[in-house]
C-alpha positions as CSV (number, residue, x, y, z in Angstrom):
1,M,-26.7,37.9,3.3
2,S,-24.6,36.6,0.5
3,A,-25.1,39.8,-1.5
4,A,-23.9,41.9,1.4
5,M,-20.9,39.7,1.8
6,H,-20.3,40.0,-1.9
7,R,-20.3,43.8,-1.8
8,H,-18.1,43.9,1.2
9,A,-15.5,41.4,0.0
10,S,-15.0,42.8,-3.5
11,P,-16.9,46.0,-4.5
12,P,-17.0,46.7,-8.2
13,A,-14.3,48.9,-9.7
14,R,-15.2,52.5,-10.6
15,A,-13.6,54.9,-13.0
16,G,-10.3,56.3,-11.7
17,R,-10.1,53.6,-9.0
18,R,-6.8,51.7,-8.5
19,A,-6.8,48.0,-9.2
20,S,-7.2,45.7,-6.2
21,T,-3.9,44.5,-4.9
22,L,-2.6,41.9,-2.5
23,P,-2.4,43.0,1.1
24,G,0.9,44.6,1.9
25,T,2.0,44.8,-1.7
26,S,1.4,46.7,-4.9
27,A,1.4,43.7,-7.1
28,Q,-1.8,42.7,-9.0
29,P,-3.1,39.4,-7.7
30,R,-2.8,36.4,-10.0
31,V,-6.2,34.9,-10.6
32,A,-7.3,31.4,-11.8
33,L,-10.8,30.8,-13.0
34,Y,-12.7,27.6,-12.5
35,A,-15.9,26.5,-14.2
36,R,-17.9,23.3,-14.3
37,Y,-21.1,21.8,-15.4
38,S,-22.4,18.3,-14.7
39,S,-25.6,17.4,-16.4
40,D,-25.9,16.0,-19.9
41,R,-28.9,18.4,-20.3
42,Q,-26.5,21.3,-20.1
43,S,-24.3,22.3,-22.9
44,E,-20.7,23.4,-23.3
45,N,-22.0,26.9,-23.5
46,S,-22.5,26.7,-19.7
47,I,-18.7,26.6,-19.3
48,E,-18.2,29.6,-21.6
49,D,-21.0,31.6,-19.9
50,Q,-19.4,31.0,-16.5
51,L,-15.9,31.9,-17.7
52,R,-17.3,35.0,-19.5
53,I,-18.9,36.6,-16.5
54,C,-15.8,35.7,-14.4
55,R,-13.5,37.4,-16.9
56,E,-15.6,40.5,-16.9
57,R,-15.3,40.7,-13.1
58,V,-11.6,40.2,-13.2
59,E,-11.2,43.0,-15.7
60,R,-13.2,45.4,-13.5
61,E,-11.1,44.5,-10.5
62,G,-7.9,45.0,-12.4
63,W,-6.7,41.5,-11.5
64,Q,-4.2,39.5,-13.6
65,L,-5.8,36.5,-15.2
66,V,-3.3,33.6,-15.2
67,R,-5.3,30.6,-16.4
68,S,-8.7,29.1,-16.6
69,Y,-9.6,25.6,-15.4
70,Q,-12.7,23.7,-16.4
71,D,-14.5,20.3,-16.1
72,A,-17.3,19.5,-18.5
73,A,-20.1,17.0,-17.9
74,I,-18.5,15.9,-14.5
75,S,-20.5,15.7,-11.3
76,G,-19.7,18.1,-8.5
77,S,-20.0,15.2,-6.0
78,T,-16.6,13.8,-7.0
79,A,-13.2,15.3,-6.6
80,D,-11.7,13.2,-9.4
81,R,-11.9,15.9,-12.0
82,P,-8.9,16.7,-14.3
83,G,-9.4,20.5,-14.1
84,F,-10.0,20.5,-10.4
85,I,-6.9,18.5,-9.8
86,A,-4.8,20.8,-12.0
87,L,-6.1,23.8,-10.1
88,Q,-5.1,22.4,-6.8
89,A,-1.6,21.6,-8.2
90,A,-1.3,25.2,-9.3
91,M,-2.2,26.4,-5.8
92,R,0.4,24.2,-4.2
93,A,3.0,25.4,-6.7
94,G,2.3,29.1,-5.7
95,E,1.2,30.1,-9.2
96,I,-2.0,31.9,-8.2
97,D,-3.3,34.2,-5.5
98,I,-7.1,34.0,-6.0
99,V,-9.4,31.2,-7.2
100,F,-12.4,32.8,-8.8
101,S,-15.6,31.0,-9.8
102,E,-19.3,31.7,-10.4
103,A,-20.4,30.0,-7.2
104,L,-19.1,27.7,-4.5
105,D,-21.1,24.7,-5.8
106,R,-19.0,25.0,-9.0
107,I,-16.0,24.0,-6.9
108,S,-17.8,21.0,-5.4
109,R,-21.2,20.0,-4.1
110,D,-19.7,17.6,-1.6
111,Q,-19.3,19.1,1.8
112,E,-16.1,17.2,2.6
113,H,-14.5,18.2,-0.7
114,V,-15.4,21.9,-0.2
115,A,-13.9,21.9,3.3
116,R,-10.8,20.2,2.1
117,F,-10.4,22.6,-0.7
118,F,-10.9,25.6,1.7
119,K,-8.2,24.2,4.0
120,L,-5.8,23.9,1.0
121,A,-6.6,27.5,0.1
122,N,-5.7,28.7,3.6
123,F,-2.6,26.6,3.6
124,T,-1.3,27.9,0.3
125,N,-2.4,31.5,1.1
126,V,-4.9,31.6,-1.8
127,R,-8.2,33.5,-1.5
128,L,-11.3,31.8,-2.7
129,V,-13.8,34.3,-4.3
130,T,-17.1,33.6,-6.1
131,I,-19.6,35.9,-7.8
132,S,-22.4,34.5,-5.7
133,E,-20.8,34.4,-2.2
134,G,-18.0,37.0,-2.5
135,E,-14.9,36.1,-0.6
136,V,-15.6,32.7,0.9
137,S,-15.3,32.3,4.6
138,T,-15.7,29.5,7.1
139,L,-19.4,30.4,7.4
140,H,-19.9,29.8,3.7
141,I,-18.2,26.5,3.9
142,G,-20.5,25.2,6.7
143,L,-23.7,26.7,5.3
144,K,-23.2,26.2,1.6
145,G,-21.6,22.8,2.1
146,T,-24.6,21.6,4.0
147,M,-27.0,23.1,1.4
148,N,-25.1,21.4,-1.4
149,A,-25.1,18.1,0.4
150,M,-28.8,18.4,0.9
151,Y,-29.2,19.3,-2.8
152,L,-27.3,16.1,-3.9
153,Q,-29.5,13.9,-1.6
154,D,-32.7,15.5,-2.9
155,L,-31.5,15.2,-6.5
156,A,-30.6,11.5,-6.0
157,A,-34.0,10.8,-4.4
158,K,-35.8,12.5,-7.3
159,T,-33.7,10.6,-9.8
160,R,-34.5,7.3,-8.2
161,R,-38.2,8.1,-8.1
162,G,-38.0,8.9,-11.8
163,L,-36.2,5.7,-12.6
164,E,-38.5,3.6,-10.5
165,G,-41.5,5.1,-12.2
166,R,-40.0,4.4,-15.6
167,V,-39.4,0.8,-14.7
168,R,-42.9,0.3,-13.3
169,A,-44.3,1.6,-16.6
170,G,-42.3,-1.1,-18.5
171,R,-39.6,1.2,-19.7
172,S,-35.8,0.6,-19.6
173,T,-33.3,2.5,-17.5
174,G,-30.2,1.3,-19.2
175,P,-28.7,0.0,-22.4
176,A,-30.7,-2.5,-24.5
177,P,-29.5,-6.1,-24.1
178,Y,-28.8,-8.5,-27.0
179,G,-31.9,-9.0,-29.0
180,Y,-33.1,-5.4,-28.8
181,R,-32.1,-1.9,-29.9
182,R,-32.9,1.5,-28.3
183,V,-35.6,3.6,-29.9
184,T,-34.8,7.3,-30.0
185,S,-37.2,8.5,-32.7
186,V,-40.3,8.7,-30.5
187,L,-41.0,12.2,-29.0
188,R,-43.2,13.1,-26.0
189,P,-45.8,15.9,-26.3
190,D,-43.2,18.4,-24.9
191,G,-40.8,17.6,-27.8
192,E,-38.3,15.6,-25.6
193,I,-37.2,12.1,-26.6
194,D,-39.4,9.4,-25.0
195,R,-36.7,7.5,-23.2
196,G,-36.6,3.8,-22.2
197,L,-38.1,2.4,-25.4
198,W,-36.7,-0.6,-27.2
199,E,-37.5,-2.6,-30.4
200,I,-36.9,-6.2,-31.0
201,V,-34.1,-7.2,-33.5
202,P,-35.5,-10.3,-35.3
203,E,-32.3,-12.0,-36.2
204,H,-30.9,-11.5,-32.7
205,A,-34.2,-12.7,-31.1
206,A,-33.9,-15.9,-33.1
207,I,-30.4,-16.5,-31.6
208,V,-31.7,-15.9,-28.0
209,R,-34.5,-18.5,-28.6
210,R,-31.9,-20.9,-30.0
211,I,-29.7,-20.5,-26.9
212,F,-32.6,-21.1,-24.5
213,E,-33.8,-24.2,-26.5
214,E,-30.4,-25.8,-26.7
215,Y,-29.7,-25.3,-23.0
216,A,-33.1,-26.8,-22.1
217,Q,-32.3,-29.8,-24.2
218,G,-29.2,-30.5,-22.1
219,H,-26.4,-28.8,-24.0
220,T,-23.8,-27.0,-21.8
221,A,-23.0,-23.3,-22.2
222,G,-19.6,-24.3,-23.6
223,V,-21.2,-26.5,-26.3
224,I,-23.6,-23.7,-27.3
225,V,-20.8,-21.2,-27.5
226,R,-18.7,-23.5,-29.7
227,R,-21.6,-24.0,-32.1
228,L,-22.4,-20.3,-32.3
229,N,-18.8,-19.4,-33.0
230,A,-18.5,-22.3,-35.5
231,D,-21.6,-21.0,-37.3
232,G,-20.1,-17.5,-37.5
233,V,-22.9,-15.9,-35.5
234,P,-21.8,-12.4,-34.4
235,G,-21.8,-12.1,-30.6
236,P,-23.0,-9.1,-28.5
237,R,-19.4,-7.9,-28.6
238,A,-16.7,-8.0,-31.3
239,N,-14.7,-10.9,-29.6
240,G,-17.4,-13.5,-30.3
241,W,-19.3,-15.7,-27.8
242,N,-18.1,-17.0,-24.5
243,T,-19.7,-19.0,-21.7
244,M,-20.2,-16.0,-19.4
245,T,-22.1,-14.2,-22.0
246,V,-24.5,-17.2,-22.2
247,R,-24.7,-18.4,-18.6
248,G,-24.1,-15.1,-16.7
249,R,-23.9,-14.7,-12.9
250,P,-26.8,-15.7,-10.6
251,S,-26.4,-12.7,-8.3
252,H,-26.3,-10.2,-11.1
253,G,-29.1,-11.6,-13.3
254,D,-26.9,-11.1,-16.4
255,G,-26.1,-13.4,-19.3
256,I,-28.5,-14.5,-21.9
257,L,-30.0,-17.3,-19.9
258,R,-30.7,-15.2,-16.8
259,N,-31.9,-11.9,-18.3
260,R,-35.5,-11.4,-17.3
261,A,-36.0,-8.9,-20.1
262,Y,-36.5,-12.0,-22.4
263,L,-39.5,-12.9,-20.2
264,G,-41.0,-9.4,-20.6
265,E,-39.8,-7.9,-17.3
266,M,-37.7,-4.9,-16.4
267,V,-35.7,-5.3,-13.2
268,W,-34.1,-2.2,-11.6
269,N,-32.1,-1.5,-8.4
270,R,-30.2,-4.8,-8.3
271,R,-27.1,-3.0,-7.2
272,R,-26.1,0.4,-5.7
273,R,-23.0,2.4,-6.3
274,L,-20.9,3.6,-3.4
275,V,-17.7,5.7,-3.5
276,D,-14.9,4.9,-1.2
277,P,-14.3,8.2,0.7
278,T,-10.6,7.4,1.0
279,T,-9.6,6.3,-2.5
280,G,-12.5,7.7,-4.5
281,Q,-13.0,4.4,-6.2
282,L,-16.5,3.3,-7.2
283,H,-17.9,0.1,-5.8
284,R,-21.1,-1.7,-6.7
285,R,-22.9,-3.8,-4.1
286,L,-26.0,-6.0,-4.4
287,N,-29.2,-4.7,-2.9
288,A,-31.6,-6.9,-0.9
289,V,-34.0,-8.8,-3.1
290,D,-37.0,-7.1,-1.6
291,E,-35.5,-3.6,-2.6
292,R,-35.5,-4.5,-6.3
293,V,-38.3,-3.2,-8.6
294,T,-39.8,-5.2,-11.4
295,G,-42.0,-3.7,-14.2
296,L,-43.9,-5.7,-16.8
297,A,-43.1,-5.2,-20.4
298,P,-44.9,-8.0,-22.3
299,Q,-44.2,-6.3,-25.6
300,Y,-40.6,-7.3,-25.3
301,R,-41.1,-11.0,-24.4
302,L,-39.1,-13.5,-26.4
303,I,-39.3,-16.6,-24.3
304,D,-42.4,-18.4,-23.1
305,Q,-42.9,-19.2,-19.5
306,A,-42.4,-23.0,-19.8
307,L,-39.1,-22.7,-21.6
308,W,-37.9,-20.0,-19.1
309,D,-38.8,-22.2,-16.1
310,A,-37.0,-25.3,-17.6
311,V,-33.8,-23.3,-18.1
312,Q,-33.9,-21.7,-14.7
313,A,-34.5,-25.0,-13.0
314,R,-31.4,-26.4,-14.7
315,L,-29.3,-23.3,-13.8
316,S,-30.4,-23.6,-10.2
317,S,-29.5,-27.3,-10.0
318,E,-26.0,-26.6,-11.1
319,A,-25.3,-23.6,-8.9
320,A,-24.5,-23.2,-5.2
321,P,-27.4,-22.0,-3.0
322,P,-27.7,-18.2,-3.1
323,D,-27.9,-15.9,-0.1
324,P,-31.7,-15.3,0.5
325,T,-31.2,-11.6,1.2
326,T,-29.0,-10.4,-1.7
327,G,-29.2,-13.4,-4.1
328,A,-25.4,-13.6,-4.1
329,L,-23.7,-17.0,-4.1
330,K,-22.5,-18.1,-0.7
331,F,-19.1,-19.3,-1.7
332,W,-18.3,-20.7,1.7
333,E,-21.1,-23.2,1.2
334,R,-20.0,-24.4,-2.1
335,R,-19.0,-28.1,-2.3
336,K,-15.4,-28.9,-1.4
337,P,-13.3,-30.5,-4.1
338,Q,-15.0,-33.8,-4.9
339,Y,-12.0,-35.7,-6.3
340,L,-8.4,-36.1,-5.4
341,L,-7.1,-34.1,-8.5
342,S,-9.9,-31.5,-8.8
343,A,-8.2,-28.3,-10.0
344,K,-4.7,-29.9,-9.7
345,I,-4.1,-31.2,-13.2
346,N,-2.4,-29.2,-15.9
347,C,-1.7,-29.9,-19.6
348,G,2.0,-30.5,-20.4
349,V,1.6,-28.9,-23.9
350,C,-0.3,-25.7,-23.3
351,G,-0.2,-25.4,-19.5
352,G,-4.0,-25.1,-19.3
353,P,-6.2,-26.9,-16.8
354,F,-7.5,-30.5,-17.2
355,S,-11.1,-31.1,-16.3
356,I,-13.6,-33.9,-16.7
357,Q,-15.2,-33.9,-20.1
358,T,-17.8,-36.6,-20.9
359,G,-16.4,-38.8,-18.2
360,K,-12.6,-38.4,-18.9
361,Y,-10.0,-35.9,-17.8
362,A,-8.9,-33.8,-20.9
363,C,-7.3,-30.5,-21.6
364,N,-9.8,-27.6,-21.5
365,N,-8.1,-25.9,-24.4
366,R,-8.3,-28.9,-26.8
367,P,-12.0,-28.5,-27.8
368,R,-11.4,-24.8,-28.5
369,G,-8.6,-25.6,-30.9
370,L,-5.9,-24.0,-28.7
371,C,-4.1,-27.2,-27.8
372,T,-2.9,-30.4,-29.5
373,N,-2.8,-32.6,-26.4
374,P,-5.0,-35.6,-27.3
375,V,-4.8,-37.4,-23.9
376,R,-8.0,-38.4,-22.3
377,L,-7.7,-40.3,-19.0
378,D,-10.1,-42.2,-16.8
379,R,-10.5,-40.3,-13.5
380,K,-10.2,-43.3,-11.1
381,A,-7.3,-44.8,-13.0
382,L,-5.4,-41.5,-13.0
383,E,-6.0,-41.0,-9.3
384,D,-4.7,-44.5,-8.5
385,H,-1.7,-43.8,-10.6
386,V,-0.9,-40.6,-8.8
387,L,-1.3,-42.3,-5.5
388,V,1.2,-45.0,-6.6
389,I,3.7,-42.2,-7.5
390,L,3.1,-40.6,-4.1
391,S,3.5,-43.9,-2.3
392,E,6.3,-45.6,-4.1
393,H,8.3,-43.0,-5.9
394,M,8.3,-40.1,-3.3
395,M,10.3,-40.1,-0.1
396,E,12.3,-43.1,-1.0
397,P,13.7,-44.3,2.4
398,E,17.4,-44.2,1.5
399,L,17.2,-40.8,0.0
400,A,15.0,-39.6,2.8
401,R,17.6,-40.9,5.4
402,A,20.4,-39.0,3.6
403,F,18.2,-35.9,3.5
404,A,17.4,-36.2,7.2
405,E,21.1,-36.4,8.1
406,E,22.0,-33.4,5.9
407,F,19.0,-31.5,7.3
408,S,20.1,-32.1,10.9
409,A,23.7,-31.2,10.1
410,E,22.7,-28.0,8.5
411,W,20.4,-27.1,11.4
412,D,23.3,-27.7,13.8
413,R,25.5,-25.4,11.8
414,L,23.0,-22.7,11.7
415,A,22.3,-23.1,15.4
416,G,26.0,-22.7,16.2
417,Q,26.0,-19.5,14.0
418,R,23.1,-18.2,16.0
419,R,24.8,-18.8,19.3
420,H,27.8,-17.0,18.0
421,D,25.7,-14.0,16.9
422,E,23.9,-14.0,20.3
423,A,27.2,-13.8,22.2
424,R,28.4,-10.9,20.0
425,N,25.1,-9.1,20.4
426,R,25.4,-9.3,24.2
427,R,28.9,-7.8,24.1
428,E,27.7,-5.0,21.8
429,L,24.7,-4.3,24.1
430,E,27.0,-4.0,27.2
431,A,29.2,-1.5,25.3
432,A,26.2,0.5,24.0
433,E,24.7,0.7,27.5
434,K,28.0,1.9,29.0
435,K,28.2,4.6,26.3
436,L,24.7,5.7,27.0
437,D,25.4,6.0,30.7
438,N,28.4,8.2,30.0
439,L,26.4,10.5,27.8
440,I,23.6,10.8,30.5
441,D,26.3,11.6,33.1
442,A,27.8,14.3,30.9
443,I,24.4,16.0,30.4
444,A,23.6,15.7,34.1
445,A,26.9,17.5,34.7
446,G,25.8,20.5,32.7
447,M,27.4,19.7,29.3
448,R,24.5,20.5,26.9
449,S,24.8,20.9,23.1
450,A,23.0,19.9,20.0
451,A,25.8,17.5,19.0
452,L,25.7,15.8,22.5
453,Q,21.9,15.4,22.3
454,A,22.2,13.8,18.8
455,K,24.7,11.3,20.2
456,L,22.4,10.6,23.1
457,D,19.5,9.9,20.7
458,E,21.7,7.7,18.6
459,A,22.9,5.7,21.6
460,E,19.4,5.2,22.9
461,G,18.3,3.9,19.5
462,E,21.2,1.4,19.3
463,V,20.5,0.1,22.8
464,A,16.8,-0.4,21.9
465,R,17.8,-2.3,18.7
466,L,20.2,-4.6,20.5
467,K,17.7,-5.4,23.3
468,A,15.1,-6.2,20.7
469,A,17.5,-8.6,19.0
470,S,18.4,-10.3,22.2
471,M,14.8,-11.0,23.0
472,Q,14.3,-13.2,19.9
473,G,15.6,-16.2,21.7
474,T,17.1,-19.4,20.4
475,A,15.2,-21.9,18.3
476,A,14.6,-25.3,19.8
477,P,17.0,-28.0,18.5
478,V,15.5,-30.0,15.6
479,R,16.3,-33.6,14.8
480,M,14.7,-35.3,11.8
481,R,14.1,-39.0,12.1
482,P,16.3,-41.1,9.8
483,D,13.3,-43.4,9.2
484,I,11.1,-40.6,8.1
485,G,10.7,-42.1,4.6
486,V,9.7,-45.5,6.0
487,I,7.0,-43.9,8.2
488,Y,5.8,-41.8,5.3
489,R,5.2,-44.8,3.1
490,Q,3.5,-46.7,5.9
491,T,1.2,-43.8,6.4
492,M,0.5,-43.5,2.7
493,R,-0.6,-47.1,2.6
494,E,-3.1,-46.4,5.4
495,L,-4.2,-43.3,3.6
496,R,-5.0,-45.2,0.4
497,I,-7.1,-47.6,2.4
498,A,-9.0,-44.8,4.0
499,L,-9.7,-43.2,0.7
500,E,-11.6,-46.3,-0.4
501,G,-13.9,-46.0,2.6
502,P,-17.3,-44.4,2.7
503,D,-16.4,-41.6,5.0
504,N,-13.2,-40.4,3.3
505,A,-13.5,-36.6,3.5
506,A,-10.6,-36.2,6.0
507,A,-8.4,-38.6,4.0
508,L,-9.2,-36.9,0.8
509,E,-8.2,-33.5,2.2
510,L,-4.9,-34.9,3.6
511,A,-4.1,-36.6,0.3
512,R,-4.8,-33.4,-1.7
513,S,-2.4,-31.5,0.6
514,L,0.4,-33.7,-0.6
515,I,-0.1,-32.7,-4.2
516,E,0.9,-29.4,-5.7
517,R,-0.2,-30.5,-9.2
518,A,-0.1,-33.3,-11.8
519,V,1.1,-32.4,-15.3
520,V,-0.1,-34.7,-18.2
521,H,2.2,-35.0,-21.2
522,P,1.3,-36.9,-24.4
523,G,3.6,-39.9,-25.1
524,N,5.8,-40.1,-28.1
525,G,4.0,-41.9,-30.9
526,K,2.1,-44.8,-29.5
527,A,3.8,-44.5,-26.1
528,A,1.7,-44.1,-23.0
529,P,1.2,-40.5,-21.7
530,V,3.5,-39.3,-19.0
531,V,2.2,-37.9,-15.7
532,Q,4.5,-35.7,-13.7
533,V,3.5,-35.3,-10.1
534,E,4.8,-32.3,-8.0
535,G,4.5,-33.2,-4.4
536,M,4.7,-30.9,-1.4
537,L,7.8,-31.9,0.5
538,G,6.7,-30.0,3.7
539,A,3.4,-32.0,3.9
540,M,5.2,-35.3,3.2
541,M,7.8,-34.6,5.9
542,K,5.0,-33.7,8.3
543,M,3.3,-37.1,7.5
544,G,6.5,-38.9,8.2
545,Q,7.3,-37.0,11.4
546,P,4.2,-35.2,12.7
547,E,6.0,-33.4,15.5
548,L,7.9,-31.2,12.9
549,S,6.5,-27.6,13.2
550,G,5.1,-25.6,10.3
551,S,7.8,-22.9,10.7
552,I,10.5,-25.5,10.0
553,L,8.8,-26.8,6.9
554,S,7.7,-23.5,5.4
555,G,10.7,-23.3,3.1
556,A,10.6,-26.9,2.0
557,P,11.0,-27.4,-1.7
558,K,8.8,-29.5,-3.9
559,V,9.6,-33.1,-4.8
560,L,9.0,-34.2,-8.4
561,A,8.4,-37.7,-9.7
562,V,7.9,-38.7,-13.3
563,A,6.2,-42.0,-14.3
564,D,4.4,-43.5,-17.3
565,A,0.7,-43.2,-17.0
566,A,0.0,-46.9,-17.8
567,L,-3.7,-47.0,-17.0
568,A,-4.2,-50.7,-17.5
569,A,-1.5,-51.5,-14.9
570,P,-0.1,-49.0,-12.4
571,A,3.2,-47.3,-13.4
572,S,6.0,-49.8,-13.3
573,R,8.8,-47.4,-13.8
574,G,9.6,-43.9,-12.6
575,R,12.6,-41.8,-11.7
576,R,12.9,-39.8,-8.6
577,L,14.4,-36.3,-8.7
578,G,16.8,-35.1,-6.0
579,I,15.8,-33.7,-2.6
580,G,17.7,-30.7,-1.3
581,P,17.9,-29.3,2.2
582,P,15.3,-26.6,3.1
583,D,16.2,-23.0,3.6
584,I,16.3,-22.3,7.4
């Protein structure tokens, strides 16, 4: 059938025959060639062979060859191909009359992509011709598109079967991890490279064993990384060692400590790749645990079972429980912040985070040599000190009273402005409706013209806009209590008592909502370090006056208080910074 269509659509030229021309014109059609190959087992000669036979056909037909487009070693299942994209741009620009290729599957093997390309060709009045199918029609798109889609599915299934068989035989399907190198010198009886073979790199294997042993002894991944970098041990990549390289991710099974290759096992099919049909972006998703395939490769084992089990037990005790289906971490089941200042402390020198290190809060960048802040603070003492700042140096009653008065006055002013705007809007709406009625009467009387219709459309739009504005309503009056600061401090005292109780989860969450962050600065010389607390004014106002709505407080600025972090005795001095009115 395809051969018949081929002869009918474009019969070969004979001696003395005129060159094929565009319908209704004597001009030679402008032709663009497209060639593609996808497999790494094919060579660049495949492209040249496709273009050569296409050029020969163009010469026989007497067509004008404008340009050739090509994509080398790119799958036909994706439309993200430079040559393919450039070809479509030329079609839209009206630069060509015919797209000529060896076969329709060179254009694409994806049924959706082929159909979209065919639609573009029809839209741009470009003929799509191939050597195999002749001039492509809707029938070709449906039939060949389906065949190509089936081919891709069959190819994927065969590829997966081959990969699964390789893994079950103890062979690799990907790059060699740290500690091994790929072997490419072994040939099969048919002369092809025997793929999936590794060999152990002794010096790297010793580093792998060192990492496992130190972690099993109780050292953290961070300590191990610092030691490796200090000893000048080259990492898997040029940028040295980092904690992720050592610890990895539980759901992905990567990182030195989680890679089962060191146990003599090959694991395949952890993830699958999916292409977003809208954006074309590639996404990787975890497969179910029971879909994964494990093959034994004892010749590659570097770690004994006892050491492996000890390391995995420690990793499991420090991680959140994984999803039993995919093995992914269930982030919603992770523990809530355990302490008042968890993830809320920053260094005043480098801006990096503070975390608990050997029982004390300290800058994370200090051990790495990236910060000079020497401050180390006891957790409980720092939390008490921050609570003192929140209780005694925030929302000072006199300043809060002045703020409440200014807030209420500003609200009244804005409310008056809104009432004025609403009255003006009503007047404009009445005028617009009257103008619309007059235009409708004129049209009803037989006065029709394009200009009159345009004015009618404009008037209808203006009436709709003014009606929408009038439906917004007036905000309810707001009065901030003058004693909001007093009530806030009373509530803070009750909150501090609740924090000391056994069931303090709700109190802890409320207290954390008051704190944006705490910044720790080193003191000058022997002076005590300074802790700057940034409090959330909106949350503080809500604590002092619970009936205030969230919409009113959404624009509230932060309040800052600075006090010496005298840990032996709570801060005895501090200075409050000004409070301004919120944007309403």
